[in-house]
N, CA, C, O and the ligand as a Tripos MOL2 file, in Angstrom:
@<TRIPOS>MOLECULE
protein
  265   263    67     0     0
PROTEIN
NO_CHARGES

@<TRIPOS>ATOM
      1 N          -9.4080  -11.7250   -9.8790 N.3       1 MET1
      2 CA         -7.9750  -11.1610   -9.4970 C.3       1 MET1
      3 C          -8.0190  -10.9780   -7.8120 C.2       1 MET1
      4 O          -9.1460  -10.8590   -7.3310 O.2       1 MET1
      5 N          -7.2930  -10.9590   -7.2310 N.am      2 SER2
      6 CA         -7.5210  -10.8870   -5.7290 C.3       2 SER2
      7 C          -7.1270   -9.3360   -5.5310 C.2       2 SER2
      8 O          -6.3920   -8.7130   -6.2980 O.2       2 SER2
      9 N          -7.8260   -8.7450   -4.2110 N.am      3 ARG3
     10 CA         -7.8510   -7.3750   -3.9740 C.3       3 ARG3
     11 C          -7.4040   -7.4610   -2.4280 C.2       3 ARG3
     12 O          -7.9080   -8.2560   -1.6340 O.2       3 ARG3
     13 N          -6.5220   -6.6580   -2.1490 N.am      4 THR4
     14 CA         -6.2430   -6.6660   -0.5070 C.3       4 THR4
     15 C          -6.3460   -5.0070   -0.3210 C.2       4 THR4
     16 O          -5.9000   -4.1660   -1.1020 O.2       4 THR4
     17 N          -7.0670   -4.7690    0.9450 N.am      5 VAL5
     18 CA         -7.1320   -3.5020    1.4370 C.3       5 VAL5
     19 C          -6.3440   -3.2240    2.6940 C.2       5 VAL5
     20 O          -6.6770   -3.7410    3.7610 O.2       5 VAL5
     21 N          -5.4290   -2.5130    2.6020 N.am      6 LEU6
     22 CA         -4.5390   -2.1210    4.0160 C.3       6 LEU6
     23 C          -5.0270   -0.8670    4.4050 C.2       6 LEU6
     24 O          -5.3180    0.0450    3.6310 O.2       6 LEU6
     25 N          -5.1240   -0.8420    5.8760 N.am      7 LYS7
     26 CA         -5.0770    0.6730    6.4750 C.3       7 LYS7
     27 C          -3.7980    1.1130    6.7890 C.2       7 LYS7
     28 O          -3.0960    0.4790    7.5770 O.2       7 LYS7
     29 N          -3.4170    2.1550    6.2410 N.am      8 VAL8
     30 CA         -2.1710    2.7450    6.4360 C.3       8 VAL8
     31 C          -2.1400    4.0430    7.0940 C.2       8 VAL8
     32 O          -2.9350    4.9320    6.7890 O.2       8 VAL8
     33 N          -1.0750    4.2020    8.1560 N.am      9 GLU9
     34 CA         -1.1290    5.1440    9.1360 C.3       9 GLU9
     35 C           0.0410    6.2050    8.6450 C.2       9 GLU9
     36 O           1.0890    5.7040    8.2370 O.2       9 GLU9
     37 N          -0.0610    7.3780    8.6590 N.am     10 GLY10
     38 CA          1.0000    8.1850    8.3640 C.3      10 GLY10
     39 C           0.9000    8.8830    7.1840 C.2      10 GLY10
     40 O           1.8110    9.6790    6.9540 O.2      10 GLY10
     41 N          -0.0200    8.7720    6.3500 N.am     11 MET11
     42 CA          0.0220    9.5230    5.0740 C.3      11 MET11
     43 C          -0.7240   10.8830    5.2240 C.2      11 MET11
     44 O          -1.8360   10.9710    5.7440 O.2      11 MET11
     45 N          -0.0640   11.8690    4.7570 N.am     12 THR12
     46 CA         -0.7630   13.1520    4.8910 C.3      12 THR12
     47 C          -0.9740   13.8740    3.6340 C.2      12 THR12
     48 O          -1.8630   14.7220    3.5560 O.2      12 THR12
     49 N          -0.3160   13.6310    2.7810 N.am     13 CYS13
     50 CA         -0.3660   14.3790    1.4610 C.3      13 CYS13
     51 C          -0.1080   13.6300    0.1460 C.2      13 CYS13
     52 O           0.2870   12.4740    0.2920 O.2      13 CYS13
     53 N          -0.2560   14.0740   -1.1070 N.am     14 ASN14
     54 CA         -0.0820   13.6310   -2.3020 C.3      14 ASN14
     55 C           1.2270   12.6940   -2.3030 C.2      14 ASN14
     56 O           1.1920   11.5160   -2.6590 O.2      14 ASN14
     57 N           2.2740   13.2920   -1.9030 N.am     15 HIS15
     58 CA          3.4520   12.7100   -1.8860 C.3      15 HIS15
     59 C           3.3440   11.4930   -0.9660 C.2      15 HIS15
     60 O           3.8070   10.4480   -1.4220 O.2      15 HIS15
     61 N           2.9430   11.4710   -0.0540 N.am     16 CYS16
     62 CA          2.8340   10.0800    0.9970 C.3      16 CYS16
     63 C           2.1300    8.9530    0.1430 C.2      16 CYS16
     64 O           2.5470    7.7950    0.1530 O.2      16 CYS16
     65 N           0.8530    9.4310   -0.7190 N.am     17 LYS17
     66 CA          0.1020    8.3780   -1.5160 C.3      17 LYS17
     67 C           0.7760    7.9630   -2.4720 C.2      17 LYS17
     68 O           0.6840    6.7560   -2.6940 O.2      17 LYS17
     69 N           1.6450    8.7530   -3.3340 N.am     18 MET18
     70 CA          2.4300    8.4340   -4.3460 C.3      18 MET18
     71 C           3.5690    7.4070   -3.8410 C.2      18 MET18
     72 O           3.8120    6.3580   -4.4370 O.2      18 MET18
     73 N           4.2030    7.8090   -2.7330 N.am     19 ALA19
     74 CA          5.3720    6.7910   -2.1050 C.3      19 ALA19
     75 C           4.8040    5.5790   -1.8680 C.2      19 ALA19
     76 O           5.3610    4.5910   -2.3460 O.2      19 ALA19
     77 N           3.5570    5.4180   -1.0650 N.am     20 VAL20
     78 CA          3.0600    4.1460   -0.6050 C.3      20 VAL20
     79 C           2.6600    3.5120   -2.0580 C.2      20 VAL20
     80 O           3.0680    2.3610   -2.2070 O.2      20 VAL20
     81 N           1.9670    4.0400   -3.0990 N.am     21 GLU21
     82 CA          1.5480    3.4050   -4.0750 C.3      21 GLU21
     83 C           2.6660    2.8260   -4.9760 C.2      21 GLU21
     84 O           2.5530    1.7990   -5.6450 O.2      21 GLU21
     85 N           3.7520    3.6150   -4.9060 N.am     22 LYS22
     86 CA          5.1690    3.1060   -5.7170 C.3      22 LYS22
     87 C           5.7340    1.9310   -4.8750 C.2      22 LYS22
     88 O           6.2900    0.9890   -5.4390 O.2      22 LYS22
     89 N           5.5900    1.9840   -3.5070 N.am     23 ALA23
     90 CA          6.3970    0.9370   -2.8670 C.3      23 ALA23
     91 C           5.3730   -0.5100   -3.1220 C.2      23 ALA23
     92 O           5.8200   -1.6280   -3.3760 O.2      23 ALA23
     93 N           4.1200   -0.2040   -3.0010 N.am     24 LEU24
     94 CA          3.2670   -1.6130   -3.1520 C.3      24 LEU24
     95 C           3.5180   -2.0270   -4.8990 C.2      24 LEU24
     96 O           3.5800   -3.2150   -5.2140 O.2      24 LEU24
     97 N           3.6340   -1.0730   -5.8180 N.am     25 LYS25
     98 CA          3.6350   -1.6940   -7.0160 C.3      25 LYS25
     99 C           4.8340   -2.2110   -7.3180 C.2      25 LYS25
    100 O           5.0900   -2.6400   -8.4440 O.2      25 LYS25
    101 N           5.8000   -2.2160   -6.1860 N.am     26 GLY26
    102 CA          7.1920   -2.8040   -6.5110 C.3      26 GLY26
    103 C           7.1130   -4.2800   -5.7860 C.2      26 GLY26
    104 O           8.0430   -5.0860   -5.8230 O.2      26 GLY26
    105 N           6.1080   -4.4630   -5.2540 N.am     27 VAL27
    106 CA          5.9720   -5.9720   -4.5390 C.3      27 VAL27
    107 C           5.6390   -6.8400   -5.6750 C.2      27 VAL27
    108 O           4.7480   -6.5030   -6.4550 O.2      27 VAL27
    109 N           6.3990   -8.1150   -5.8490 N.am     28 GLU28
    110 CA          6.2550   -9.0140   -6.6570 C.3      28 GLU28
    111 C           4.5510   -9.6920   -6.5660 C.2      28 GLU28
    112 O           4.0170  -10.1870   -5.5730 O.2      28 GLU28
    113 N           4.0600   -9.5390   -7.7210 N.am     29 GLY29
    114 CA          2.7120  -10.0800   -7.7980 C.3      29 GLY29
    115 C           1.5980   -9.0160   -7.6890 C.2      29 GLY29
    116 O           0.4090   -9.3080   -7.8210 O.2      29 GLY29
    117 N           2.0120   -7.8530   -7.4590 N.am     30 VAL30
    118 CA          1.0710   -6.6190   -7.4620 C.3      30 VAL30
    119 C           0.7640   -6.0480   -8.8760 C.2      30 VAL30
    120 O           1.7120   -5.6270   -9.5390 O.2      30 VAL30
    121 N          -0.3200   -6.0120   -9.3100 N.am     31 THR31
    122 CA         -0.5810   -5.6130  -10.5000 C.3      31 THR31
    123 C          -1.1380   -3.8980  -10.3940 C.2      31 THR31
    124 O          -1.1520   -3.1220  -11.3490 O.2      31 THR31
    125 N          -1.5220   -3.6120   -9.1520 N.am     32 GLY32
    126 CA         -1.8910   -2.1970   -9.1790 C.3      32 GLY32
    127 C          -2.2090   -1.7070   -7.8390 C.2      32 GLY32
    128 O          -2.7610   -2.5020   -7.0790 O.2      32 GLY32
    129 N          -1.9470   -0.5020   -7.4180 N.am     33 ALA33
    130 CA         -2.0580   -0.0250   -6.0460 C.3      33 ALA33
    131 C          -2.7980    1.1570   -6.1660 C.2      33 ALA33
    132 O          -2.5000    1.8280   -7.1550 O.2      33 ALA33
    133 N          -3.7630    1.6470   -5.3750 N.am     34 GLU34
    134 CA         -4.3070    2.8300   -5.3690 C.3      34 GLU34
    135 C          -4.7460    3.2460   -3.8100 C.2      34 GLU34
    136 O          -5.5690    2.6130   -3.1490 O.2      34 GLU34
    137 N          -4.0870    4.3440   -3.3920 N.am     35 VAL35
    138 CA         -4.3410    4.7290   -2.1020 C.3      35 VAL35
    139 C          -5.4450    5.9470   -2.2430 C.2      35 VAL35
    140 O          -5.5630    6.7590   -3.1600 O.2      35 VAL35
    141 N          -6.3670    5.7790   -0.7960 N.am     36 ASP36
    142 CA         -7.2650    6.7720   -0.6400 C.3      36 ASP36
    143 C          -6.7830    7.5730    0.5130 C.2      36 ASP36
    144 O          -6.7190    7.0200    1.6110 O.2      36 ASP36
    145 N          -6.4560    8.7450    0.3910 N.am     37 LEU37
    146 CA         -5.8740    9.3800    1.4940 C.3      37 LEU37
    147 C          -7.1720    9.6940    2.6020 C.2      37 LEU37
    148 O          -7.0200    9.4210    3.7930 O.2      37 LEU37
    149 N          -8.0640   10.1100    2.2450 N.am     38 THR38
    150 CA         -9.3390   10.2150    3.1040 C.3      38 THR38
    151 C          -9.5490    9.2720    3.8930 C.2      38 THR38
    152 O          -9.6680    9.5360    5.0900 O.2      38 THR38
    153 N          -9.6430    8.0320    3.4700 N.am     39 LYS39
    154 CA         -9.8900    6.5610    4.0450 C.3      39 LYS39
    155 C          -8.6120    6.1340    4.8330 C.2      39 LYS39
    156 O          -8.6980    5.3640    5.7890 O.2      39 LYS39
    157 N          -7.5160    6.6130    4.4420 N.am     40 LYS40
    158 CA         -6.2970    5.9660    4.8620 C.3      40 LYS40
    159 C          -6.0500    4.6210    4.5900 C.2      40 LYS40
    160 O          -5.5970    3.7600    5.3430 O.2      40 LYS40
    161 N          -6.5130    4.5160    3.0470 N.am     41 GLU41
    162 CA         -6.6380    2.9130    2.8330 C.3      41 GLU41
    163 C          -5.8280    2.9020    1.4030 C.2      41 GLU41
    164 O          -5.8590    3.8410    0.6070 O.2      41 GLU41
    165 N          -5.1440    1.7580    1.2250 N.am     42 ALA42
    166 CA         -4.4260    1.4840    0.0420 C.3      42 ALA42
    167 C          -5.2260   -0.1390   -0.4830 C.2      42 ALA42
    168 O          -5.2870   -1.2050    0.1290 O.2      42 ALA42
    169 N          -5.7440    0.2370   -1.8120 N.am     43 VAL43
    170 CA         -6.2350   -1.1020   -2.4900 C.3      43 VAL43
    171 C          -5.1920   -1.5720   -3.4260 C.2      43 VAL43
    172 O          -4.6930   -0.9780   -4.3830 O.2      43 VAL43
    173 N          -4.9490   -2.8130   -2.9400 N.am     44 VAL44
    174 CA         -3.9290   -3.4580   -3.9440 C.3      44 VAL44
    175 C          -4.4270   -4.6940   -4.7620 C.2      44 VAL44
    176 O          -4.9940   -5.6630   -4.2560 O.2      44 VAL44
    177 N          -4.1500   -4.5420   -6.0650 N.am     45 ALA45
    178 CA         -4.6420   -5.6190   -6.8180 C.3      45 ALA45
    179 C          -3.4950   -6.5960   -7.1820 C.2      45 ALA45
    180 O          -2.3300   -6.1980   -7.1600 O.2      45 ALA45
    181 N          -3.8050   -7.8540   -7.5110 N.am     46 GLY46
    182 CA         -2.8790   -8.8980   -7.5420 C.3      46 GLY46
    183 C          -2.6760   -9.7990   -6.6350 C.2      46 GLY46
    184 O          -3.0850   -9.5630   -5.4980 O.2      46 GLY46
    185 N          -2.0210  -11.0020   -6.9090 N.am     47 ALA47
    186 CA         -1.8210  -12.2100   -6.0020 C.3      47 ALA47
    187 C          -0.4100  -11.8830   -5.3870 C.2      47 ALA47
    188 O           0.6340  -12.2860   -5.9010 O.2      47 ALA47
    189 N          -0.4670  -11.0910   -4.2020 N.am     48 ALA48
    190 CA          0.7010  -10.8820   -3.6840 C.3      48 ALA48
    191 C           0.6960  -11.1670   -2.0950 C.2      48 ALA48
    192 O          -0.3260  -11.0320   -1.4220 O.2      48 ALA48
    193 N           1.9730  -11.5870   -1.5430 N.am     49 ASP49
    194 CA          1.8030  -11.7930   -0.0510 C.3      49 ASP49
    195 C           1.6820  -10.6940    0.7760 C.2      49 ASP49
    196 O           2.4650   -9.7510    0.6620 O.2      49 ASP49
    197 N           0.8400  -10.7010    1.5540 N.am     50 LYS50
    198 CA          0.3920   -9.4730    2.4210 C.3      50 LYS50
    199 C           1.5420   -9.1530    3.3470 C.2      50 LYS50
    200 O           1.6560   -7.9800    3.7010 O.2      50 LYS50
    201 N           2.3700  -10.0090    3.7650 N.am     51 ALA51
    202 CA          3.5800   -9.6290    4.5690 C.3      51 ALA51
    203 C           4.4480   -8.7230    3.6870 C.2      51 ALA51
    204 O           4.9770   -7.6780    4.0660 O.2      51 ALA51
    205 N           4.5160   -9.1970    2.5980 N.am     52 ALA52
    206 CA          5.4040   -8.1860    1.5420 C.3      52 ALA52
    207 C           4.9950   -7.1090    1.3830 C.2      52 ALA52
    208 O           5.8060   -6.2190    1.1250 O.2      52 ALA52
    209 N           3.6370   -6.8170    1.4790 N.am     53 MET53
    210 CA          3.0470   -5.4270    1.1340 C.3      53 MET53
    211 C           3.1960   -4.7260    2.5500 C.2      53 MET53
    212 O           3.4900   -3.5330    2.4820 O.2      53 MET53
    213 N           3.0820   -5.1280    3.5100 N.am     54 VAL54
    214 CA          3.2830   -4.6080    4.7850 C.3      54 VAL54
    215 C           4.7360   -4.1530    4.9760 C.2      54 VAL54
    216 O           4.9680   -3.0580    5.4900 O.2      54 VAL54
    217 N           5.8600   -5.0910    4.5140 N.am     55 LYS55
    218 CA          7.2170   -4.5560    4.7010 C.3      55 LYS55
    219 C           7.4630   -3.4540    3.7070 C.2      55 LYS55
    220 O           8.1890   -2.5030    3.9970 O.2      55 LYS55
    221 N           6.7980   -3.5800    2.4050 N.am     56 ALA56
    222 CA          7.1860   -2.6090    1.5570 C.3      56 ALA56
    223 C           6.5500   -1.1450    1.8590 C.2      56 ALA56
    224 O           7.0600   -0.0700    1.5420 O.2      56 ALA56
    225 N           5.4890   -1.3180    2.4500 N.am     57 VAL57
    226 CA          4.9800    0.2240    3.1920 C.3      57 VAL57
    227 C           5.6270    0.6840    4.2350 C.2      57 VAL57
    228 O           5.7890    1.8910    4.4160 O.2      57 VAL57
    229 N           6.0970   -0.2970    5.0880 N.am     58 ASP58
    230 CA          7.0990    0.0360    6.2320 C.3      58 ASP58
    231 C           8.3290    0.5360    5.6990 C.2      58 ASP58
    232 O           8.7970    1.5150    6.2820 O.2      58 ASP58
    233 N           9.0300    0.0220    4.6020 N.am     59 GLN59
    234 CA         10.2370    0.4830    3.9850 C.3      59 GLN59
    235 C          10.0010    1.9310    3.4060 C.2      59 GLN59
    236 O          10.9510    2.7110    3.3380 O.2      59 GLN59
    237 N           8.9310    2.2380    3.0520 N.am     60 ALA60
    238 CA          8.6530    3.5020    2.4960 C.3      60 ALA60
    239 C           8.3480    4.6350    3.5430 C.2      60 ALA60
    240 O           8.0450    5.7930    3.2560 O.2      60 ALA60
    241 N           8.4790    4.1080    4.8070 N.am     61 GLY61
    242 CA          8.2530    5.1420    5.9850 C.3      61 GLY61
    243 C           6.8560    5.0760    6.6820 C.2      61 GLY61
    244 O           6.5890    5.7600    7.6700 O.2      61 GLY61
    245 N           6.0590    4.2770    6.1460 N.am     62 PHE62
    246 CA          4.5300    4.1010    6.6530 C.3      62 PHE62
    247 C           4.2030    2.8890    7.3810 C.2      62 PHE62
    248 O           4.9410    1.9050    7.3660 O.2      62 PHE62
    249 N           2.9520    2.9540    8.1070 N.am     63 LYS63
    250 CA          2.6720    1.6930    8.7560 C.3      63 LYS63
    251 C           1.3600    1.2960    8.4620 C.2      63 LYS63
    252 O           0.3790    2.0240    8.3140 O.2      63 LYS63
    253 N           1.4430   -0.1210    8.3800 N.am     64 VAL64
    254 CA         -0.1180   -0.7540    7.9810 C.3      64 VAL64
    255 C          -0.6760   -1.1020    9.3050 C.2      64 VAL64
    256 O          -0.0470   -1.8070   10.0940 O.2      64 VAL64
    257 N          -1.7180   -0.6730    9.5310 N.am     65 VAL65
    258 CA         -2.3890   -1.1030   10.9500 C.3      65 VAL65
    259 C          -3.5900   -1.9940   10.4820 C.2      65 VAL65
    260 O          -4.2850   -1.7620    9.4930 O.2      65 VAL65
    261 N          -3.7400   -3.1480   11.4230 N.am     66 GLU66
    262 CA         -4.7590   -3.7990   11.0210 C.3      66 GLU66
    263 C          -6.2150   -3.6850   11.3230 C.2      66 GLU66
    264 O          -7.0180   -4.4530   10.7920 O.2      66 GLU66
    265 CU          3.0810   13.4050    2.3480 Cu       67 CU67
@<TRIPOS>BOND
     1     1     2 1
     2     2     3 1
     3     3     4 2
     4     3     5 am
     5     5     6 1
     6     6     7 1
     7     7     8 2
     8     7     9 am
     9     9    10 1
    10    10    11 1
    11    11    12 2
    12    11    13 am
    13    13    14 1
    14    14    15 1
    15    15    16 2
    16    15    17 am
    17    17    18 1
    18    18    19 1
    19    19    20 2
    20    19    21 am
    21    21    22 1
    22    22    23 1
    23    23    24 2
    24    23    25 am
    25    25    26 1
    26    26    27 1
    27    27    28 2
    28    27    29 am
    29    29    30 1
    30    30    31 1
    31    31    32 2
    32    31    33 am
    33    33    34 1
    34    34    35 1
    35    35    36 2
    36    35    37 am
    37    37    38 1
    38    38    39 1
    39    39    40 2
    40    39    41 am
    41    41    42 1
    42    42    43 1
    43    43    44 2
    44    43    45 am
    45    45    46 1
    46    46    47 1
    47    47    48 2
    48    47    49 am
    49    49    50 1
    50    50    51 1
    51    51    52 2
    52    51    53 am
    53    53    54 1
    54    54    55 1
    55    55    56 2
    56    55    57 am
    57    57    58 1
    58    58    59 1
    59    59    60 2
    60    59    61 am
    61    61    62 1
    62    62    63 1
    63    63    64 2
    64    63    65 am
    65    65    66 1
    66    66    67 1
    67    67    68 2
    68    67    69 am
    69    69    70 1
    70    70    71 1
    71    71    72 2
    72    71    73 am
    73    73    74 1
    74    74    75 1
    75    75    76 2
    76    75    77 am
    77    77    78 1
    78    78    79 1
    79    79    80 2
    80    79    81 am
    81    81    82 1
    82    82    83 1
    83    83    84 2
    84    83    85 am
    85    85    86 1
    86    86    87 1
    87    87    88 2
    88    87    89 am
    89    89    90 1
    90    90    91 1
    91    91    92 2
    92    91    93 am
    93    93    94 1
    94    94    95 1
    95    95    96 2
    96    95    97 am
    97    97    98 1
    98    98    99 1
    99    99   100 2
   100    99   101 am
   101   101   102 1
   102   102   103 1
   103   103   104 2
   104   103   105 am
   105   105   106 1
   106   106   107 1
   107   107   108 2
   108   107   109 am
   109   109   110 1
   110   110   111 1
   111   111   112 2
   112   111   113 am
   113   113   114 1
   114   114   115 1
   115   115   116 2
   116   115   117 am
   117   117   118 1
   118   118   119 1
   119   119   120 2
   120   119   121 am
   121   121   122 1
   122   122   123 1
   123   123   124 2
   124   123   125 am
   125   125   126 1
   126   126   127 1
   127   127   128 2
   128   127   129 am
   129   129   130 1
   130   130   131 1
   131   131   132 2
   132   131   133 am
   133   133   134 1
   134   134   135 1
   135   135   136 2
   136   135   137 am
   137   137   138 1
   138   138   139 1
   139   139   140 2
   140   139   141 am
   141   141   142 1
   142   142   143 1
   143   143   144 2
   144   143   145 am
   145   145   146 1
   146   146   147 1
   147   147   148 2
   148   147   149 am
   149   149   150 1
   150   150   151 1
   151   151   152 2
   152   151   153 am
   153   153   154 1
   154   154   155 1
   155   155   156 2
   156   155   157 am
   157   157   158 1
   158   158   159 1
   159   159   160 2
   160   159   161 am
   161   161   162 1
   162   162   163 1
   163   163   164 2
   164   163   165 am
   165   165   166 1
   166   166   167 1
   167   167   168 2
   168   167   169 am
   169   169   170 1
   170   170   171 1
   171   171   172 2
   172   171   173 am
   173   173   174 1
   174   174   175 1
   175   175   176 2
   176   175   177 am
   177   177   178 1
   178   178   179 1
   179   179   180 2
   180   179   181 am
   181   181   182 1
   182   182   183 1
   183   183   184 2
   184   183   185 am
   185   185   186 1
   186   186   187 1
   187   187   188 2
   188   187   189 am
   189   189   190 1
   190   190   191 1
   191   191   192 2
   192   191   193 am
   193   193   194 1
   194   194   195 1
   195   195   196 2
   196   195   197 am
   197   197   198 1
   198   198   199 1
   199   199   200 2
   200   199   201 am
   201   201   202 1
   202   202   203 1
   203   203   204 2
   204   203   205 am
   205   205   206 1
   206   206   207 1
   207   207   208 2
   208   207   209 am
   209   209   210 1
   210   210   211 1
   211   211   212 2
   212   211   213 am
   213   213   214 1
   214   214   215 1
   215   215   216 2
   216   215   217 am
   217   217   218 1
   218   218   219 1
   219   219   220 2
   220   219   221 am
   221   221   222 1
   222   222   223 1
   223   223   224 2
   224   223   225 am
   225   225   226 1
   226   226   227 1
   227   227   228 2
   228   227   229 am
   229   229   230 1
   230   230   231 1
   231   231   232 2
   232   231   233 am
   233   233   234 1
   234   234   235 1
   235   235   236 2
   236   235   237 am
   237   237   238 1
   238   238   239 1
   239   239   240 2
   240   239   241 am
   241   241   242 1
   242   242   243 1
   243   243   244 2
   244   243   245 am
   245   245   246 1
   246   246   247 1
   247   247   248 2
   248   247   249 am
   249   249   250 1
   250   250   251 1
   251   251   252 2
   252   251   253 am
   253   253   254 1
   254   254   255 1
   255   255   256 2
   256   255   257 am
   257   257   258 1
   258   258   259 1
   259   259   260 2
   260   259   261 am
   261   261   262 1
   262   262   263 1
   263   263   264 2
@<TRIPOS>SUBSTRUCTURE
     1 MET1         2 RESIDUE 1 A MET
     2 SER2         6 RESIDUE 1 A SER
     3 ARG3        10 RESIDUE 1 A ARG
     4 THR4        14 RESIDUE 1 A THR
     5 VAL5        18 RESIDUE 1 A VAL
     6 LEU6        22 RESIDUE 1 A LEU
     7 LYS7        26 RESIDUE 1 A LYS
     8 VAL8        30 RESIDUE 1 A VAL
     9 GLU9        34 RESIDUE 1 A GLU
    10 GLY10       38 RESIDUE 1 A GLY
    11 MET11       42 RESIDUE 1 A MET
    12 THR12       46 RESIDUE 1 A THR
    13 CYS13       50 RESIDUE 1 A CYS
    14 ASN14       54 RESIDUE 1 A ASN
    15 HIS15       58 RESIDUE 1 A HIS
    16 CYS16       62 RESIDUE 1 A CYS
    17 LYS17       66 RESIDUE 1 A LYS
    18 MET18       70 RESIDUE 1 A MET
    19 ALA19       74 RESIDUE 1 A ALA
    20 VAL20       78 RESIDUE 1 A VAL
    21 GLU21       82 RESIDUE 1 A GLU
    22 LYS22       86 RESIDUE 1 A LYS
    23 ALA23       90 RESIDUE 1 A ALA
    24 LEU24       94 RESIDUE 1 A LEU
    25 LYS25       98 RESIDUE 1 A LYS
    26 GLY26      102 RESIDUE 1 A GLY
    27 VAL27      106 RESIDUE 1 A VAL
    28 GLU28      110 RESIDUE 1 A GLU
    29 GLY29      114 RESIDUE 1 A GLY
    30 VAL30      118 RESIDUE 1 A VAL
    31 THR31      122 RESIDUE 1 A THR
    32 GLY32      126 RESIDUE 1 A GLY
    33 ALA33      130 RESIDUE 1 A ALA
    34 GLU34      134 RESIDUE 1 A GLU
    35 VAL35      138 RESIDUE 1 A VAL
    36 ASP36      142 RESIDUE 1 A ASP
    37 LEU37      146 RESIDUE 1 A LEU
    38 THR38      150 RESIDUE 1 A THR
    39 LYS39      154 RESIDUE 1 A LYS
    40 LYS40      158 RESIDUE 1 A LYS
    41 GLU41      162 RESIDUE 1 A GLU
    42 ALA42      166 RESIDUE 1 A ALA
    43 VAL43      170 RESIDUE 1 A VAL
    44 VAL44      174 RESIDUE 1 A VAL
    45 ALA45      178 RESIDUE 1 A ALA
    46 GLY46      182 RESIDUE 1 A GLY
    47 ALA47      186 RESIDUE 1 A ALA
    48 ALA48      190 RESIDUE 1 A ALA
    49 ASP49      194 RESIDUE 1 A ASP
    50 LYS50      198 RESIDUE 1 A LYS
    51 ALA51      202 RESIDUE 1 A ALA
    52 ALA52      206 RESIDUE 1 A ALA
    53 MET53      210 RESIDUE 1 A MET
    54 VAL54      214 RESIDUE 1 A VAL
    55 LYS55      218 RESIDUE 1 A LYS
    56 ALA56      222 RESIDUE 1 A ALA
    57 VAL57      226 RESIDUE 1 A VAL
    58 ASP58      230 RESIDUE 1 A ASP
    59 GLN59      234 RESIDUE 1 A GLN
    60 ALA60      238 RESIDUE 1 A ALA
    61 GLY61      242 RESIDUE 1 A GLY
    62 PHE62      246 RESIDUE 1 A PHE
    63 LYS63      250 RESIDUE 1 A LYS
    64 VAL64      254 RESIDUE 1 A VAL
    65 VAL65      258 RESIDUE 1 A VAL
    66 GLU66      262 RESIDUE 1 A GLU
    67 CU67       265 GROUP 0 **** ****
């Protein structure tokens, strides 16, 4: 199974973490999403389009940085 790590900017607390995870889990093909607040990373499992993940994070109010 494929795994994508995204660097996400703007997350400060558990609410942000949940919002980003929820947004990513809503993307077609994503089977799991886990945010590490300390690393500012989201680890996404599943075969999904990266552009769709970036868009979902953006719509949740956060930014994926490359
Ligand atoms: Cu927050």
